[in-house]
BAFI-3210 file (N, C-alpha, C; in Angstrom, 3 decimals, decimal comma, padded with zeros to 6 digits):
// residues 220
n [1|2|3|4|5|6|7|8|9|10|11|12|13|14|15|16|17|18|19|20|21|22|23|24|25|26|27|28|29|30|31|32|33|34|35|36|37|38|39|40|41|42|43|44|45|46|47|48|49|50|51|52|53|54|55|56|57|58|59|60|61|62|63|64|65|66|67|68|69|70|71|72|73|74|75|76|77|78|79|80|81|82|83|84|85|86|87|88|89|90|91|92|93|94|95|96|97|98|99|100|101|102|103|104|105|106|107|108|109|110|111|112|113|114|115|116|117|118|119|120|121|122|123|124|125|126|127|128|129|130|131|132|133|134|135|136|137|138|139|140|141|142|143|144|145|146|147|148|149|150|151|152|153|154|155|156|157|158|159|160|161|162|163|164|165|166|167|168|169|170|171|172|173|174|175|176|177|178|179|180|181|182|183|184|185|186|187|188|189|190|191|192|193|194|195|196|197|198|199|200|201|202|203|204|205|206|207|208|209|210|211|212|213|214|215|216|217|218|219|220]
n.u [019,555|016,785|014,437|012,432|010,720|009,179|010,819|012,457|013,801|011,988|009,343|007,308|008,114|006,178|004,244|002,031|002,152|003,225|005,896|006,830|006,580|008,760|009,262|011,327|013,176|014,206|013,823|014,151|013,339|010,826|008,928|007,570|004,874|004,381|004,662|002,427|000,422|000,872|000,329|-002,448|-003,348|-002,538|-004,112|-006,613|-006,174|-005,910|-008,487|-010,124|-009,082|-009,816|-012,602|-012,929|-012,068|-009,408|-006,210|-003,330|-001,055|-001,881|-002,815|-000,431|001,034|-000,480|-000,004|002,732|002,715|001,323|003,146|005,256|003,919|003,459|006,093|007,078|005,611|003,198|000,765|-000,692|-002,594|-004,686|-006,791|-009,599|-010,143|-007,641|-006,298|-007,936|-007,321|-004,711|-005,201|-006,749|-004,934|-002,945|-004,353|-004,907|-002,302|-001,396|-002,740|-005,368|-008,057|-009,916|-012,709|-013,145|-015,622|-016,238|-014,256|-014,727|-017,305|-016,907|-015,205|-016,683|-016,614|-016,977|-017,038|-015,856|-014,099|-012,350|-011,292|-009,888|-007,903|-006,587|-005,496|-003,798|-002,001|-000,917|000,369|001,974|003,701|004,731|003,735|003,718|001,316|-000,308|-002,238|-005,577|-006,494|-007,607|-007,924|-008,713|-011,176|-012,633|-012,629|-014,139|-016,661|-017,247|-017,424|-019,657|-021,593|-021,482|-019,832|-017,784|-014,367|-012,667|-013,859|-013,613|-010,822|-010,308|-011,466|-009,835|-007,397|-008,042|-008,372|-005,784|-004,326|-005,386|-004,606|-001,878|-001,781|-002,589|-005,243|-007,397|-007,399|-008,927|-011,420|-014,134|-013,102|-014,739|-016,734|-015,238|-014,307|-016,706|-017,524|-015,498|-015,999|-018,512|-017,894|-016,188|-017,976|-019,730|-017,979|-017,666|-020,094|-021,945|-024,827|-025,666|-027,662|-027,924|-028,608|-028,299|-025,569|-024,606|-025,660|-024,311|-021,781|-022,111|-022,663|-024,273|-026,524|-026,191|-023,611|-022,132|-022,743|-021,579|-018,909|-018,377|-018,639|-016,464|-014,281|-014,613|-014,083|-011,372|-010,195|-007,521]
n.v [-003,467|-005,467|-005,795|-008,123|-007,065|-004,891|-002,759|-002,584|-001,611|-000,550|-002,399|-004,878|-008,316|-010,689|-013,619|-013,419|-011,881|-012,072|-011,429|-011,428|-008,953|-007,491|-005,569|-004,692|-006,637|-009,450|-012,867|-014,841|-017,430|-018,204|-018,403|-015,872|-016,609|-018,310|-016,552|-014,965|-016,873|-017,507|-015,037|-014,798|-017,041|-016,377|-014,167|-015,363|-016,968|-015,020|-013,945|-016,153|-016,748|-014,454|-014,695|-016,870|-015,809|-016,129|-016,199|-014,068|-015,574|-018,127|-017,509|-016,617|-018,982|-020,516|-019,057|-019,534|-022,304|-022,310|-020,985|-022,857|-024,953|-023,961|-023,494|-026,094|-027,220|-028,390|-027,085|-025,915|-024,374|-021,587|-022,216|-021,744|-023,765|-024,853|-022,863|-022,911|-025,422|-025,019|-023,228|-024,836|-026,911|-025,363|-024,276|-026,543|-027,329|-025,289|-025,774|-024,991|-026,513|-027,301|-028,495|-030,204|-029,557|-027,085|-025,336|-025,614|-024,566|-021,867|-021,149|-021,486|-023,754|-027,106|-029,879|-032,309|-031,505|-029,861|-031,760|-033,339|-031,528|-031,073|-033,610|-033,766|-031,733|-032,574|-034,989|-034,074|-032,182|-033,668|-033,602|-034,036|-035,524|-035,384|-037,820|-038,095|-039,536|-042,277|-044,837|-044,569|-043,283|-045,148|-047,330|-046,303|-045,797|-048,364|-049,737|-048,513|-049,483|-052,128|-053,869|-056,575|-057,106|-057,944|-056,907|-054,192|-053,984|-054,588|-052,391|-050,346|-051,055|-050,666|-047,869|-047,071|-048,037|-046,458|-043,965|-044,103|-043,820|-041,264|-040,513|-039,727|-037,176|-034,251|-035,306|-035,800|-036,982|-038,540|-039,397|-040,873|-042,904|-044,182|-044,998|-046,799|-048,773|-049,594|-050,738|-052,772|-054,314|-055,109|-056,635|-058,797|-059,954|-058,833|-057,089|-053,761|-051,167|-048,358|-045,720|-045,856|-046,246|-043,849|-042,063|-042,839|-042,020|-039,347|-037,955|-036,957|-039,059|-038,746|-037,649|-039,796|-041,768|-040,683|-040,671|-043,385|-044,184|-042,794|-044,062|-046,677|-046,322|-045,840|-047,822|-049,849]
n.w [005,196|006,154|008,810|010,607|012,607|015,069|015,572|013,434|010,195|007,311|005,551|007,204|007,008|005,229|004,587|003,115|000,886|-002,486|-002,917|-000,406|000,715|000,039|-002,266|-003,917|-004,231|-006,018|-006,014|-007,874|-007,864|-008,664|-011,656|-013,904|-014,443|-012,319|-010,218|-010,647|-010,262|-007,559|-006,369|-006,789|-005,358|-002,735|-002,294|-002,154|000,083|002,095|002,026|002,733|005,259|006,619|006,564|008,226|010,527|011,410|013,110|012,505|012,516|011,671|009,103|007,919|007,982|006,236|003,944|003,640|003,137|000,716|-000,917|-000,964|-002,207|-004,773|-005,644|-005,665|-007,611|-006,931|-006,828|-009,687|-010,727|-009,995|-007,831|-005,710|-003,941|-003,561|-002,132|000,099|001,071|001,934|004,010|005,686|006,424|007,629|009,796|011,397|011,863|013,477|015,768|015,866|015,456|012,652|010,822|007,658|006,627|007,846|006,817|004,096|003,860|004,606|002,573|000,352|-001,339|-002,664|-000,360|-001,115|-003,131|-001,709|000,044|-001,774|-002,632|-000,224|000,283|-001,930|-001,354|001,094|000,394|-001,738|-000,569|001,391|004,056|007,520|009,475|012,537|013,899|015,371|018,598|017,833|018,849|021,549|021,218|019,664|021,395|023,526|022,302|021,380|023,811|024,978|023,295|023,740|022,258|020,997|022,062|019,966|017,695|018,164|018,135|015,452|014,196|015,169|013,983|011,300|011,216|011,918|009,722|007,669|008,564|008,211|005,527|005,370|004,884|006,342|007,217|008,362|008,611|010,884|013,964|015,708|013,966|012,149|013,835|014,543|012,005|011,338|013,227|012,363|009,862|010,705|012,202|010,167|008,592|010,250|010,255|011,952|013,004|013,462|014,669|012,633|013,364|016,109|016,417|015,329|017,186|019,516|018,881|018,681|016,320|013,221|011,318|008,604|008,346|009,352|007,457|005,115|005,897|006,189|003,528|002,443|003,707|002,778|000,091|000,097|001,520|002,559]
ca.u [019,076|015,433|014,184|011,041|010,290|008,564|011,833|013,301|013,652|011,298|008,094|007,365|008,070|004,923|004,043|000,772|002,444|004,029|007,323|007,012|006,578|010,014|008,996|012,515|014,103|013,753|014,513|014,453|012,951|009,559|008,780|006,499|003,562|004,244|004,445|001,025|-000,357|001,026|-000,381|-003,884|-003,568|-002,396|-005,299|-007,677|-005,826|-006,247|-009,953|-010,668|-008,647|-010,643|-013,953|-012,882|-011,557|-008,191|-005,127|-002,340|-000,117|-002,441|-002,828|000,959|001,410|-001,159|000,739|003,999|002,402|000,970|004,401|005,958|003,148|003,709|007,510|007,310|004,706|002,036|-000,350|-000,386|-003,711|-005,150|-008,133|-009,929|-010,033|-006,222|-006,037|-008,672|-006,551|-003,582|-005,760|-007,167|-003,739|-002,291|-005,163|-004,670|-000,884|-001,237|-003,535|-006,741|-008,653|-011,069|-013,113|-013,261|-016,911|-016,150|-013,434|-015,409|-018,434|-016,377|-014,527|-017,672|-016,183|-017,493|-016,190|-015,048|-013,017|-011,391|-010,630|-008,934|-006,781|-005,845|-004,701|-002,749|-001,004|-000,263|001,282|002,922|004,696|005,144|003,404|003,485|000,051|-000,498|-003,627|-006,272|-006,407|-008,756|-008,079|-009,503|-012,543|-013,266|-012,832|-015,259|-017,914|-017,477|-017,850|-021,031|-022,484|-021,328|-019,224|-016,700|-013,020|-012,092|-014,434|-012,974|-009,433|-010,316|-011,765|-008,621|-006,414|-008,481|-008,046|-004,325|-003,893|-005,783|-003,791|-000,571|-001,960|-003,008|-006,504|-008,471|-007,211|-010,058|-012,664|-014,430|-012,591|-015,822|-017,409|-014,304|-014,306|-017,977|-017,521|-014,605|-016,725|-019,583|-017,271|-015,701|-019,159|-020,197|-017,016|-017,833|-021,477|-022,738|-025,727|-025,783|-028,530|-027,154|-028,909|-027,747|-024,126|-024,410|-025,976|-023,233|-020,602|-022,430|-022,653|-025,512|-026,518|-025,676|-022,151|-021,615|-022,872|-020,563|-017,590|-018,278|-018,397|-015,090|-013,357|-014,751|-013,425|-009,917|-009,739|-006,315]
ca.v [-004,727|-005,356|-006,576|-008,551|-006,697|-003,569|-001,721|-002,685|-000,648|-001,097|-003,106|-006,175|-009,456|-011,428|-014,694|-013,172|-011,182|-012,983|-011,088|-011,327|-007,547|-006,843|-005,346|-004,339|-007,766|-010,583|-014,079|-015,634|-018,821|-018,451|-017,796|-014,864|-017,259|-018,821|-015,368|-014,593|-017,916|-017,344|-013,814|-015,109|-017,970|-015,659|-013,324|-016,265|-017,361|-013,890|-013,825|-017,276|-016,571|-013,385|-015,219|-017,792|-015,031|-016,790|-015,319|-013,800|-016,700|-019,184|-017,005|-016,610|-020,384|-020,914|-018,411|-020,261|-023,580|-022,014|-020,661|-024,123|-025,752|-023,408|-023,712|-027,518|-027,628|-029,115|-026,288|-025,336|-023,498|-020,785|-022,617|-021,367|-024,984|-025,021|-021,916|-023,410|-026,557|-024,445|-022,670|-025,971|-027,566|-024,398|-024,176|-027,729|-027,316|-024,305|-026,187|-024,500|-027,596|-026,996|-029,632|-029,921|-028,915|-025,680|-024,576|-025,643|-023,636|-020,500|-020,918|-021,657|-024,810|-028,412|-030,597|-033,328|-030,819|-029,449|-032,982|-033,728|-030,591|-031,323|-034,828|-033,444|-030,911|-033,399|-035,906|-033,326|-031,514|-034,653|-033,016|-035,011|-035,234|-036,085|-038,282|-038,091|-040,800|-043,072|-046,020|-044,191|-043,001|-046,404|-048,134|-045,731|-046,037|-049,810|-050,129|-048,034|-050,310|-053,521|-054,644|-057,472|-056,533|-058,263|-055,955|-052,911|-054,071|-054,524|-051,000|-049,570|-051,386|-050,011|-046,442|-046,930|-048,245|-045,290|-042,835|-044,241|-043,290|-039,859|-040,364|-039,355|-035,795|-033,369|-035,977|-035,741|-038,194|-039,374|-040,012|-041,882|-044,017|-044,892|-045,629|-047,960|-049,800|-050,106|-051,604|-053,954|-055,128|-055,688|-057,670|-059,955|-060,417|-058,278|-056,006|-052,724|-050,090|-047,215|-044,527|-046,080|-046,020|-042,409|-041,417|-043,154|-041,248|-037,924|-037,380|-037,203|-040,265|-038,367|-037,544|-041,157|-042,463|-040,142|-041,102|-044,807|-044,240|-042,317|-045,114|-047,829|-046,000|-045,784|-048,888|-050,504]
ca.w [005,787|006,674|010,017|010,738|013,946|015,152|015,634|012,256|009,114|006,155|005,793|007,870|006,098|005,317|003,620|002,425|-000,364|-003,300|-002,773|001,050|001,103|-000,363|-003,682|-004,712|-004,276|-006,813|-005,585|-009,050|-007,656|-009,340|-012,975|-013,903|-014,358|-010,955|-009,377|-010,838|-009,604|-006,117|-005,981|-006,739|-004,251|-001,470|-002,164|-001,697|001,449|002,966|002,050|003,501|006,647|007,177|006,768|009,360|011,667|011,869|013,530|011,463|012,535|010,820|007,724|007,450|007,752|004,999|002,863|003,495|002,484|-000,676|-001,600|-001,181|-003,164|-006,110|-005,964|-005,907|-008,694|-006,415|-007,333|-010,996|-011,077|-008,858|-007,414|-004,338|-003,133|-003,219|-001,046|001,258|001,590|002,676|005,247|006,523|006,970|008,521|011,016|012,214|012,241|014,549|016,917|015,757|014,678|011,812|009,996|006,229|006,393|008,272|005,869|002,795|003,940|004,596|001,289|-000,716|-002,262|-002,249|000,591|-001,805|-003,844|-000,687|000,506|-002,819|-002,611|001,015|000,059|-002,897|-000,678|002,114|-000,283|-002,557|000,280|002,406|005,350|008,577|010,144|013,805|013,918|016,662|019,337|017,409|019,700|022,723|020,773|019,249|022,608|024,284|021,578|021,392|025,159|025,158|022,477|024,147|021,177|021,375|021,929|018,655|016,735|018,468|017,662|013,983|013,836|015,468|012,949|010,069|011,333|011,886|008,338|006,887|009,022|007,570|004,179|005,532|004,159|007,259|007,657|008,172|008,961|012,305|014,608|016,233|012,819|011,632|014,785|014,389|010,681|011,420|013,977|011,496|008,860|011,421|012,514|008,901|008,200|011,132|010,178|013,045|012,615|014,479|014,185|012,138|014,169|017,449|016,311|015,131|018,457|020,465|018,471|018,739|014,973|012,495|010,484|007,286|008,466|009,509|006,172|004,199|006,369|005,831|002,080|002,215|004,137|001,885|-001,184|000,247|002,413|002,058]
c.u [017,699|015,271|012,707|010,532|009,778|009,604|012,725|013,002|012,910|010,057|008,314|007,282|006,764|004,848|002,787|000,919|003,410|005,523|007,715|007,060|007,843|009,941|010,209|013,497|013,492|014,530|014,892|014,023|011,667|009,547|007,678|005,106|003,321|004,027|002,981|000,107|-000,312|000,276|-001,878|-004,206|-003,515|-003,562|-006,474|-007,429|-006,220|-007,757|-010,577|-010,316|-009,481|-012,054|-014,019|-012,386|-010,317|-007,135|-004,149|-001,325|-000,587|-002,413|-001,423|001,428|000,774|-000,457|002,052|003,782|002,063|002,219|005,178|005,254|003,359|005,141|007,797|006,327|003,534|000,759|000,069|-001,494|-004,188|-006,599|-008,377|-009,808|-008,593|-005,844|-006,721|-007,939|-005,374|-004,049|-006,138|-005,963|-003,029|-003,033|-004,877|-003,225|-000,652|-002,103|-004,960|-007,502|-009,912|-011,416|-013,145|-014,540|-016,877|-015,393|-014,102|-016,558|-017,952|-015,764|-015,472|-017,164|-016,761|-016,510|-015,292|-013,882|-011,931|-010,600|-009,563|-007,693|-005,927|-004,938|-003,533|-001,622|-000,213|000,764|002,370|004,030|005,210|004,932|003,106|002,242|-000,053|-001,963|-004,259|-006,097|-007,639|-008,997|-008,955|-010,960|-013,287|-013,569|-014,032|-016,591|-018,263|-017,978|-019,292|-022,042|-022,382|-020,728|-018,060|-015,336|-012,392|-012,598|-013,799|-011,545|-009,354|-010,567|-010,543|-007,571|-006,758|-008,114|-006,541|-003,786|-004,203|-004,975|-002,407|-000,621|-002,431|-004,312|-007,659|-008,386|-008,427|-011,397|-012,882|-013,985|-013,686|-016,568|-016,545|-014,318|-015,572|-018,038|-016,651|-015,275|-017,828|-019,018|-016,768|-016,854|-019,665|-019,285|-017,175|-019,270|-022,361|-023,597|-025,852|-026,645|-027,721|-027,359|-028,332|-026,244|-023,825|-024,638|-024,856|-021,977|-020,841|-022,350|-023,988|-025,379|-025,932|-024,151|-021,516|-021,639|-021,790|-019,160|-017,355|-017,952|-016,967|-014,081|-013,415|-014,096|-011,908|-009,346|-008,589|-006,510]
c.v [-004,510|-006,249|-006,914|-008,254|-005,273|-002,454|-001,719|-001,606|-001,305|-001,877|-004,448|-007,288|-010,211|-012,483|-014,460|-012,289|-012,037|-012,714|-010,908|-009,873|-006,809|-006,603|-005,070|-005,485|-008,915|-011,830|-014,947|-017,080|-019,185|-017,753|-016,746|-015,481|-017,810|-017,684|-014,940|-015,581|-017,738|-016,121|-014,076|-016,044|-017,254|-014,713|-014,145|-016,694|-016,263|-013,755|-014,910|-017,134|-015,507|-013,886|-016,149|-017,111|-015,691|-015,766|-015,106|-014,934|-017,809|-018,752|-017,014|-018,033|-020,893|-020,308|-019,117|-021,590|-023,379|-021,736|-021,941|-024,964|-025,269|-023,709|-025,163|-028,113|-028,489|-028,424|-025,646|-024,420|-022,788|-021,129|-022,161|-022,578|-025,235|-024,102|-022,378|-024,582|-026,063|-023,886|-023,788|-026,615|-026,648|-024,284|-025,338|-027,799|-026,391|-024,616|-025,675|-025,471|-027,135|-028,240|-029,208|-029,156|-027,428|-024,829|-024,512|-024,638|-022,193|-020,144|-020,978|-022,623|-026,134|-029,133|-031,602|-032,701|-030,372|-030,651|-033,433|-032,835|-030,766|-032,538|-034,544|-032,647|-031,729|-034,329|-035,146|-032,668|-032,425|-034,108|-034,122|-034,607|-036,052|-036,507|-038,169|-039,455|-041,643|-044,265|-045,719|-043,948|-044,283|-047,279|-047,631|-046,027|-047,521|-050,301|-049,714|-048,895|-051,788|-054,410|-055,485|-056,788|-056,788|-057,309|-054,580|-052,890|-053,967|-053,098|-050,106|-049,802|-050,694|-048,531|-046,212|-047,082|-047,024|-044,059|-042,886|-043,695|-041,851|-039,565|-039,913|-037,899|-034,939|-033,989|-035,893|-037,039|-039,118|-040,080|-041,113|-043,114|-044,856|-045,630|-046,880|-049,102|-050,427|-051,094|-052,888|-054,887|-055,842|-056,825|-058,947|-060,456|-059,917|-057,125|-055,026|-051,597|-048,838|-045,990|-044,648|-045,807|-044,527|-041,651|-041,629|-042,342|-039,747|-037,223|-037,673|-038,462|-039,962|-038,275|-038,919|-041,901|-041,991|-040,592|-042,570|-044,952|-043,819|-043,409|-046,307|-047,583|-046,115|-046,905|-049,658|-052,013]
c.w [006,392|007,889|010,091|012,147|013,962|015,106|014,399|011,238|007,963|006,548|006,481|006,823|006,296|004,236|002,786|001,195|-001,160|-003,188|-001,307|001,537|000,750|-001,863|-004,538|-004,858|-005,059|-006,404|-006,767|-008,938|-008,390|-010,689|-012,902|-013,766|-012,958|-009,969|-009,441|-010,135|-008,093|-005,611|-005,836|-005,579|-002,904|-001,220|-001,634|-000,250|002,435|003,123|002,918|004,981|007,346|007,470|007,972|010,635|012,272|012,281|012,378|011,377|011,599|009,359|007,124|007,144|006,468|003,790|002,582|002,766|001,009|-001,501|-001,931|-002,247|-004,594|-006,541|-006,322|-006,916|-008,215|-006,883|-008,647|-011,489|-009,823|-008,531|-005,981|-003,420|-002,709|-002,063|000,237|001,901|002,424|004,017|006,212|007,207|007,964|009,850|011,952|012,692|013,436|015,770|016,926|014,855|013,957|010,998|008,534|005,939|006,745|007,255|004,503|002,769|003,862|003,248|000,103|-001,791|-001,770|-001,327|-000,119|-002,577|-002,860|-000,189|-000,482|-002,785|-001,349|000,847|-000,873|-002,226|000,349|001,480|-001,045|-001,763|001,394|003,817|006,357|009,363|011,429|013,912|015,303|017,345|019,016|018,325|020,913|022,345|020,423|020,458|023,398|023,619|021,601|022,734|025,411|024,408|022,821|023,074|021,702|021,184|020,563|017,578|016,912|017,932|016,140|013,506|014,071|014,395|011,629|010,093|011,263|010,471|007,480|007,286|008,396|006,151|004,179|004,794|005,053|007,702|007,337|008,489|010,470|012,962|015,128|015,109|012,217|012,527|014,646|013,058|010,676|012,173|013,132|010,478|009,510|011,774|011,266|008,457|009,017|011,181|011,299|012,544|013,770|013,925|013,838|013,022|015,582|017,463|016,165|016,439|019,476|020,164|018,535|017,400|014,300|011,652|009,110|007,304|008,571|008,189|005,187|004,594|006,043|004,352|001,750|002,567|003,194|000,532|-001,081|001,108|001,789|001,992]
res [m|l|f|d|g|k|e|g|v|g|p|r|l|t|q|l|l|h|d|r|g|i|g|t|i|k|t|g|r|l|s|p|s|e|e|k|l|l|t|r|l|l|s|e|v|a|w|i|s|d|k|l|a|l|t|k|l|v|a|e|k|a|g|e|l|s|r|k|a|v|a|q|k|v|f|k|r|a|r|r|a|s|a|a|a|a|v|f|i|a|s|n|h|c|g|l|v|k|t|l|e|e|v|a|l|a|s|d|v|p|v|n|m|l|s|h|e|v|s|r|m|v|f|g|l|n|i|k|v|k|p|p|d|y|e|a|l|i|t|r|i|g|k|n|l|g|l|e|p|s|t|v|e|e|a|v|k|l|c|n|d|l|c|l|g|r|l|l|m|g|r|k|p|s|a|v|s|a|a|a|l|y|i|a|c|t|n|n|g|l|k|i|p|f|t|r|l|a|s|a|a|g|v|s|a|l|t|l|r|k|t|i|q|h|i|q|r|h|k|l]
***
């Protein structure tokens, strides 16, 4: 019998090896091709986790998610973006908030590709995501800009609808809040200086513009 502790016998169990570190035991749950796929994904997970200087807890969680994704046929190819998605979700799950941009940069993959893989993993594994407090952020930004309560309420509703679809995961909450306000203002025929809105939210104009485009593509 093996133990997952310092005083146990045999190697420590780990999610970062395709056989969890038990080389003599075959679970029979994965086919040879899936074992090969998982091995490559876990190698990428370890590499990305090291580049981001993540804790072993986060890396192990990413390994666990990768294993589930392969077993449930969510991941069928060994893409670095897939491993990066597992790392991103694991980081946020463990309370170490990372943006898509941070993980994409460390992983050397495009942000849009990472975003796609994150969405695929979230939906494929039915991962529950706790959204940020968009209402508080939108209210604060709206108050600073002197916007009408009705506009603020519309922006909050937009964010809530998108959160139900889990389409905002990884986006900067302040950028999402500002983008929702911009869209709400536009819907009500109100003009608001783009740079002023970006400044009030504490984000760059480029980040705000990209976030607006993302929301408009997926708006329910």
